[in-house]
Backbone bond lengths (Angstrom), bond angles and torsions (degrees), N, CA, C in turn:
res aa  C-N    CA-C-N  psi(-1)  N-CA   C-N-CA  omega(-1)  CA-C   N-CA-C  phi
1 M - - - 1.453 - - 1.533 108.17 -
2 H 1.317 115.53 132.84 1.463 120.61 174.21 1.525 107.29 -66.13
3 P 1.338 118.59 136.91 1.469 119.24 -175.13 1.526 113.97 -58.86
4 L 1.319 117.67 -28.34 1.458 119.06 -178.64 1.520 113.03 -82.06
5 T 1.336 117.27 -5.81 1.464 118.67 173.93 1.533 111.10 -101.45
6 H 1.315 116.36 9.90 1.461 121.25 173.77 1.537 107.18 -63.27
7 P 1.326 118.21 139.01 1.473 120.35 -177.80 1.527 114.45 -53.11
8 L 1.334 118.04 -35.59 1.466 119.56 -179.88 1.530 111.45 -68.57
9 F 1.333 117.19 -38.09 1.466 118.22 178.80 1.530 110.54 -72.22
10 L 1.307 116.91 -35.56 1.468 119.50 176.19 1.528 109.91 -62.48
11 Q 1.342 116.61 -39.52 1.461 120.16 175.82 1.524 110.17 -62.69
12 Y 1.321 116.14 -39.53 1.473 120.56 177.82 1.529 109.31 -54.95
13 I 1.320 116.94 -48.88 1.470 121.37 -177.87 1.526 110.60 -62.71
14 I 1.327 116.82 -43.28 1.468 120.67 179.52 1.524 110.21 -63.79
15 H 1.334 116.48 -46.27 1.468 119.69 178.13 1.533 110.47 -59.67
16 F 1.318 117.26 -39.74 1.470 121.08 -176.54 1.526 111.02 -72.56
17 N 1.313 116.91 -58.80 1.469 120.35 -171.83 1.522 113.85 -77.46
18 D 1.299 117.70 -42.34 1.463 120.39 -172.69 1.525 113.28 -90.71
19 E 1.322 116.70 -42.32 1.463 120.45 -173.95 1.524 113.51 -99.58
20 R 1.323 116.19 -20.61 1.474 122.26 -175.30 1.525 110.28 58.24
21 D 1.319 114.95 34.03 1.463 122.59 -179.21 1.530 107.67 -99.90
22 Y 1.319 115.34 80.94 1.457 121.81 -174.71 1.529 111.90 -69.30
23 F 1.324 116.73 -27.52 1.462 119.68 176.54 1.528 109.58 -62.30
24 E 1.326 117.06 -44.94 1.466 120.41 179.00 1.523 111.07 -68.39
25 C 1.333 117.68 -31.91 1.472 120.10 173.74 1.521 109.10 -56.65
26 H 1.323 115.04 -46.77 1.466 120.30 178.90 1.525 110.20 -59.71
27 E 1.322 116.83 -45.65 1.465 120.93 -176.75 1.531 111.66 -61.94
28 V 1.338 117.36 -51.48 1.475 119.39 -177.99 1.523 111.04 -71.33
29 G 1.332 116.47 -34.46 1.464 119.92 177.24 1.519 111.12 -63.29
30 E 1.321 116.21 -43.76 1.461 120.17 179.77 1.531 111.27 -66.66
31 E 1.326 116.00 -39.51 1.471 119.36 178.06 1.531 110.52 -60.56
32 Y 1.319 116.55 -43.87 1.466 121.62 179.06 1.525 109.95 -65.69
33 W 1.327 117.44 -45.11 1.465 121.98 -179.81 1.533 110.61 -58.92
34 K 1.330 116.36 -42.88 1.467 119.90 -179.92 1.525 111.51 -65.54
35 E 1.331 116.43 -26.15 1.467 121.52 177.03 1.518 111.85 -71.78
36 I 1.342 116.05 -40.07 1.469 118.69 -169.86 1.522 115.68 -109.77
37 A 1.317 118.50 -26.59 1.473 119.79 -175.94 1.522 111.37 -148.93
38 P 1.339 117.66 52.17 1.460 118.67 -176.55 1.521 111.71 -57.54
39 K 1.304 114.20 137.31 1.461 123.37 177.06 1.526 114.20 74.42
40 D 1.332 119.25 -6.17 1.472 121.07 177.52 1.524 108.53 -86.98
41 K 1.317 115.67 90.99 1.467 120.77 -175.73 1.521 113.05 -75.07
42 T 1.329 117.17 -3.35 1.462 120.18 176.97 1.531 111.76 -99.26
43 H 1.316 117.61 -2.71 1.467 122.00 -179.05 1.533 109.24 -61.88
44 P 1.328 117.99 140.28 1.470 120.38 179.88 1.526 113.89 -55.92
45 L 1.310 118.43 -29.23 1.461 120.67 178.91 1.535 110.89 -61.09
46 T 1.331 116.91 -30.60 1.464 118.82 177.26 1.529 110.33 -67.63
47 G 1.329 117.49 -27.06 1.469 120.21 174.67 1.522 111.36 -64.94
48 W 1.327 116.70 -40.33 1.469 120.46 177.36 1.528 109.79 -64.25
49 I 1.341 116.09 -41.81 1.468 119.89 179.20 1.523 109.47 -62.57
50 Q 1.327 116.99 -45.50 1.464 120.84 -178.95 1.524 112.14 -65.01
51 L 1.319 117.43 -33.57 1.465 120.15 175.53 1.528 109.75 -60.73
52 A 1.320 117.19 -46.57 1.471 120.85 179.29 1.525 111.26 -64.60
53 V 1.319 116.75 -41.10 1.466 120.51 178.81 1.534 109.52 -62.46
54 G 1.325 116.62 -40.63 1.459 120.25 177.19 1.522 111.57 -60.11
55 M 1.324 117.13 -42.98 1.461 120.59 179.15 1.537 110.52 -64.75
56 Y 1.329 116.29 -40.07 1.466 120.67 178.84 1.525 110.20 -61.50
57 H 1.338 116.47 -47.88 1.464 120.48 179.21 1.528 111.28 -63.42
58 W 1.317 116.50 -42.02 1.469 119.94 -178.24 1.526 110.38 -60.47
59 R 1.346 116.36 -45.46 1.464 120.05 -179.25 1.533 110.27 -59.68
60 R 1.328 117.62 -31.98 1.468 122.57 -179.86 1.530 111.85 -87.79
61 S 1.326 117.19 6.81 1.475 123.54 -178.07 1.520 112.84 61.58
62 N 1.316 116.25 26.91 1.470 121.34 172.57 1.537 105.91 -90.48
63 F 1.317 115.61 78.62 1.459 121.12 -174.21 1.527 113.15 -63.24
64 P 1.341 119.90 -42.67 1.471 118.26 177.97 1.538 112.45 -61.92
65 G 1.340 116.84 -42.32 1.468 120.39 178.89 1.520 111.50 -64.51
66 A 1.336 116.40 -41.33 1.465 120.67 179.04 1.522 110.28 -64.19
67 L 1.319 116.51 -46.53 1.468 120.73 -178.84 1.518 110.88 -60.24
68 R 1.314 116.58 -47.36 1.469 121.40 179.63 1.537 110.42 -58.07
69 S 1.321 116.64 -44.37 1.473 120.88 -178.31 1.526 111.56 -66.53
70 F 1.333 116.68 -45.51 1.469 119.77 179.54 1.527 111.44 -63.17
71 I 1.319 116.62 -42.43 1.467 120.75 -179.59 1.530 110.54 -63.14
72 R 1.320 117.10 -39.07 1.476 120.77 178.14 1.526 112.02 -70.54
73 A 1.324 116.72 -32.92 1.472 120.70 -178.57 1.534 112.02 -72.58
74 K 1.307 116.60 -37.39 1.464 120.58 -170.02 1.529 114.78 -56.16
75 P 1.332 120.44 -51.59 1.472 118.00 -179.07 1.529 113.19 -65.20
76 K 1.328 116.85 -28.68 1.465 119.66 -179.88 1.525 111.61 -72.72
77 L 1.326 116.37 -28.16 1.467 120.34 179.60 1.526 111.92 -100.10
78 A 1.327 117.20 -5.37 1.466 121.02 -178.10 1.524 112.30 -72.14
79 Q 1.318 116.33 -26.61 1.464 120.42 179.73 1.526 109.63 -78.84
80 E 1.320 116.29 123.51 1.467 118.69 174.39 1.520 107.24 -75.20
81 N 1.327 116.00 117.88 1.452 121.44 179.60 1.516 108.72 -156.06
82 I 1.302 116.64 -167.90 1.458 121.22 -176.87 1.534 111.79 -59.58
83 W 1.337 117.54 -25.33 1.461 122.13 -177.58 1.525 113.47 -82.73
84 T 1.326 117.06 -3.40 1.472 119.36 175.96 1.533 110.76 -123.14
85 E 1.322 117.09 3.36 1.467 120.03 177.37 1.525 109.27 -63.47
86 G 1.314 115.69 143.44 1.457 119.67 -179.82 1.513 112.86 90.06
87 F 1.318 116.32 -5.49 1.469 122.46 177.07 1.517 108.82 -114.96
88 D 1.320 116.09 148.36 1.457 120.02 170.95 1.530 105.43 -73.84
89 H 1.321 116.05 103.20 1.462 120.52 -171.57 1.522 112.11 -62.25
90 G 1.316 117.66 -41.30 1.460 120.92 178.05 1.524 111.70 -59.60
91 Q 1.326 115.87 -44.05 1.468 119.74 178.99 1.529 111.88 -69.17
92 L 1.331 116.72 -33.10 1.471 119.92 177.99 1.531 109.94 -64.02
93 I 1.325 116.95 -45.36 1.467 120.30 178.96 1.525 109.91 -67.42
94 E 1.322 116.92 -36.38 1.472 120.60 176.61 1.536 110.23 -63.95
95 L 1.329 116.85 -39.74 1.463 121.01 177.15 1.528 109.95 -57.92
96 L 1.325 116.69 -46.84 1.461 120.61 179.47 1.527 111.56 -66.53
97 T 1.319 117.18 -44.08 1.465 121.54 179.97 1.524 110.48 -61.74
98 D 1.334 116.75 -46.51 1.469 120.94 179.10 1.529 111.59 -64.96
99 S 1.320 117.15 -37.08 1.458 120.56 179.18 1.528 110.54 -67.88
100 I 1.319 117.00 -40.77 1.464 120.72 176.36 1.523 109.86 -60.29
101 Q 1.319 116.28 -45.68 1.468 120.72 179.48 1.536 111.02 -62.24
102 A 1.319 116.15 -43.87 1.468 120.52 -177.82 1.520 111.96 -63.89
103 V 1.324 117.53 -44.44 1.469 118.17 -179.16 1.528 110.77 -73.69
104 T 1.323 117.50 -29.43 1.469 120.25 175.08 1.525 109.97 -62.65
105 E 1.338 115.70 -38.89 1.467 121.29 178.49 1.528 112.12 -84.94
106 R 1.335 115.85 0.10 1.469 122.31 -179.53 1.526 112.49 57.14
107 L 1.317 114.54 42.25 1.464 120.37 176.04 1.525 109.07 -77.49
108 P 1.334 117.18 154.21 1.469 119.32 178.49 1.533 110.95 -62.13
109 Y 1.328 114.38 151.18 1.468 121.90 177.78 1.522 110.80 -52.41
110 E 1.302 113.97 140.44 1.459 121.54 175.16 1.522 107.45 -143.43
111 H 1.323 116.85 123.47 1.459 120.90 -179.62 1.523 109.96 -63.61
112 R 1.305 115.48 139.49 1.459 123.04 175.60 1.527 107.51 -122.11
113 E 1.319 117.18 129.99 1.466 120.84 178.92 1.519 110.52 -83.55
114 L 1.315 116.25 141.84 1.454 119.83 171.87 1.523 107.66 -67.22
115 P 1.336 117.77 129.19 1.467 121.10 -174.05 1.534 112.81 -82.67
116 L 1.315 115.96 87.77 1.464 121.21 179.66 1.523 110.46 -79.19
117 L 1.323 115.46 139.44 1.461 120.81 174.92 1.527 109.48 -90.10
118 P 1.326 117.21 147.55 1.467 118.57 174.78 1.532 109.68 -56.14
119 G 1.313 116.44 138.25 1.458 119.24 178.47 1.508 113.26 143.48
120 D 1.334 114.71 -152.97 1.464 122.08 -172.58 1.521 114.06 -59.91
121 L 1.324 117.07 -39.87 1.460 119.39 -176.82 1.530 110.81 -65.86
122 I 1.315 117.02 -44.50 1.478 119.51 178.10 1.526 110.20 -62.25
123 R 1.320 117.06 -42.33 1.465 119.85 178.88 1.533 110.72 -61.81
124 A 1.331 116.88 -41.12 1.461 120.54 179.39 1.529 110.77 -65.21
125 V 1.332 117.26 -40.22 1.469 121.09 177.97 1.527 109.75 -62.99
126 E 1.323 116.63 -46.21 1.468 120.04 -179.80 1.523 111.32 -61.88
127 Q 1.314 116.77 -39.45 1.467 120.04 177.92 1.531 110.61 -65.73
128 Q 1.331 117.06 -40.82 1.465 121.12 178.28 1.527 110.81 -63.12
129 K 1.326 117.04 -38.64 1.470 120.94 179.61 1.524 111.42 -60.46
130 Q 1.319 117.15 -34.01 1.463 120.72 -179.08 1.523 111.88 -67.14
131 Q 1.333 116.58 -23.11 1.467 121.42 -178.26 1.526 112.02 -100.21
132 Y 1.315 116.75 12.49 1.459 120.79 -169.20 1.517 109.85 -135.65
133 L 1.312 116.08 130.61 1.458 121.80 175.56 1.525 107.43 -104.82
134 P 1.334 117.30 106.35 1.464 119.21 -175.25 1.521 111.99 -69.95
135 P 1.322 115.73 141.99 1.467 118.77 175.71 1.527 109.92 -71.24
136 Q 1.306 116.03 155.27 1.463 120.87 178.95 1.530 108.66 -106.13
137 Y 1.310 115.63 103.58 1.454 121.35 179.24 1.518 109.39 -113.95
138 D 1.324 115.74 146.81 1.459 118.51 173.76 1.534 109.33 -85.81
139 D 1.323 115.88 168.09 1.460 121.34 -176.38 1.526 112.28 -60.38
140 Y 1.324 117.10 -38.05 1.462 120.32 -179.41 1.528 110.29 -61.47
141 Y 1.336 116.73 -45.84 1.461 119.98 -179.94 1.526 110.42 -62.55
142 L 1.340 117.76 -44.50 1.456 120.51 179.79 1.528 111.64 -61.75
143 M 1.313 116.39 -34.98 1.458 121.01 -177.91 1.530 111.71 -71.60
144 H 1.320 116.73 -32.36 1.465 120.95 -174.15 1.526 112.03 -120.55
145 K 1.312 117.13 26.41 1.458 121.68 -172.37 1.524 113.63 -57.30
146 H 1.318 117.50 -36.30 1.466 119.42 -178.03 1.521 112.02 -63.82
147 R 1.325 117.72 -22.04 1.463 121.02 178.80 1.526 112.41 -98.38
148 L 1.327 117.33 -28.32 1.458 121.30 -172.05 1.527 114.25 -93.69
149 R 1.311 118.10 -16.72 1.470 120.46 -177.43 1.516 110.50 -71.54
150 D 1.309 115.71 164.54 1.462 121.28 177.40 1.529 108.06 -70.78
151 R 1.319 116.54 116.51 1.451 122.07 -176.07 1.527 111.87 -107.08
152 T 1.319 117.94 13.53 1.462 122.46 -176.24 1.527 111.42 -54.24
153 Q 1.308 116.91 -48.19 1.462 121.17 -177.61 1.529 111.20 -66.24
154 I 1.317 117.42 -40.40 1.464 121.58 179.43 1.524 110.13 -63.29
155 I 1.322 116.79 -45.72 1.470 121.65 -179.91 1.528 110.37 -62.90
156 A 1.334 117.02 -41.75 1.466 120.98 179.26 1.530 110.73 -62.98
157 L 1.324 117.69 -41.91 1.467 120.84 178.33 1.529 111.34 -64.61
158 R 1.325 117.32 -40.58 1.469 120.67 177.82 1.526 111.08 -63.29
159 Q 1.328 116.96 -42.52 1.465 120.63 179.39 1.528 111.20 -65.39
160 Q 1.324 115.78 -39.17 1.451 121.05 178.26 1.533 110.22 -62.78
161 K 1.310 116.66 -44.52 1.461 122.19 179.27 1.532 110.48 -64.06
162 K 1.315 116.00 -40.94 1.469 121.19 -179.95 1.532 110.47 -62.43
163 R 1.349 116.70 -41.74 1.471 120.87 179.52 1.528 110.90 -64.51
164 R 1.333 116.49 -37.15 1.476 120.29 179.29 1.525 111.43 -66.74
165 N 1.315 116.28 -32.22 1.466 120.85 -177.33 1.523 113.49 -83.59
166 L 1.310 117.56 -7.28 1.479 120.29 -179.47 1.498 112.46 -75.55
């Protein structure tokens, strides 16, 4: 299986382009990264995660966070390799360059689509969409998802870890 047709990466693309749910991009991207390259912070997949994090911060007007994320993502996605196949690489780098410029100038958030090339990746995304019922979130929830989501499990894990360290 080509790494970009992995179900988690296909979900990343759907969350990014169709739902504009950058928080979920981060979640599925991180899950995939932990599967294939845990702890390798230079892996190209971390560039995809950082791109989504940058978009999330930008939408929330966290310009320093967005800038930092975009700048970190760019060199990881600048290399044409298996992790950028299926994308118009020139447009992908332009997306990052334009996003860096926009947040530097503190321009309002503007969604940018991942530039998919016609071919296998688009077909795989379309097939994944048929097996997926997207959630319906409003813009406010998407903007503040890290605070509004159910954090019960996260809090329980933190408390468990804290008890172990005592």
